[in-house]
N, C-alpha and C positions, 0 to 999 in steps of 0.2 A: 371598144375593142381592147383586148388585153395586151396587144403589141403596140407600143407607141411609135410614132414616126421616127424618133431618134434611135430606137432599138432596131427598127427595120433598116435604117440607113447604115447603122453600125454593122449589121449582118451583111448587107450588100457590099459595104466598103471592105470588109475583111475577106469575103469569099468571092466577090465579083470583081469587075475591073474598076468600078468606082461606086460611090453611094447612089448614083442615079441609074446605074446599070442593073435594072430589075429583071431583065429578060434572060440573063445567062443561066445556063443549067446549074452551075455551081451555086449561084445565089439563090435560085429557087429551091434546090435541095437543102441548103442551109436553113432557109426560112421554114420549109416543111419540117425539118428536124427540130427546130425551136418549137414549133406548134405541136408536134407529136410529143415532145417532152412535157410541155405544159398540160396537154390533155391526159397524158399518162399519170401525172401527179394528181390531177383532178379525179381520175377514176380510182386512185388508191383510197381516197376518202369517200367517194360516192360510187359505190359498187353497182348500184342499180340504175344508173343513169345510162340507159340504153341508146339514147340519141347521141350522146357524146361518144359512146363506144363505136357506133356506126360511123361517125365522123372520123374517128381515129383510124378505123380500118380503111376508109376511103383515102385518107391522107397517106397512109403507109403505101397503098397501091399506087398513088400518084408519084410518090417519091421513088418507088421501085421502078416505075416505067421511065422516069427521068434518068435514074442510074443506069438502066439498061441501054437507053439511048446514048448516054455519055460513054458507056463501055464500048459500044459499037463504033462510035464516032472517033474517040480519042482515048485510048486505054491509059495513057499517063495522067491525063486530067482526072479520069475516074479513080485511079489509085490514090492521087493526091487528096481528093475530096473525101474519100472513104477514110483515109488515114487522119485527116484533119478533124473530121467529125466523130471518129471512133465508131464507125458503123460496122456491123458484121456483114460479111460478103454473102 
């Protein structure tokens, strides 16, 4: 896998409650954002890789649903994670 254990722990430590807290919405959104950026860079060089394109669209949908959940649950947490990751609303 292209994401090592240390990178995942760093993402969860920075955006979650701890490096072992893999279930928080913020941690999952940050992990999806990391994977989306990786796949976007891959697609810039491999334009005809349609399986990766499909995976990218699915990941964006998953991230969007988590963001919608977080927005409905706690708007301040939503605003913080959008600001930290530099996402468009």
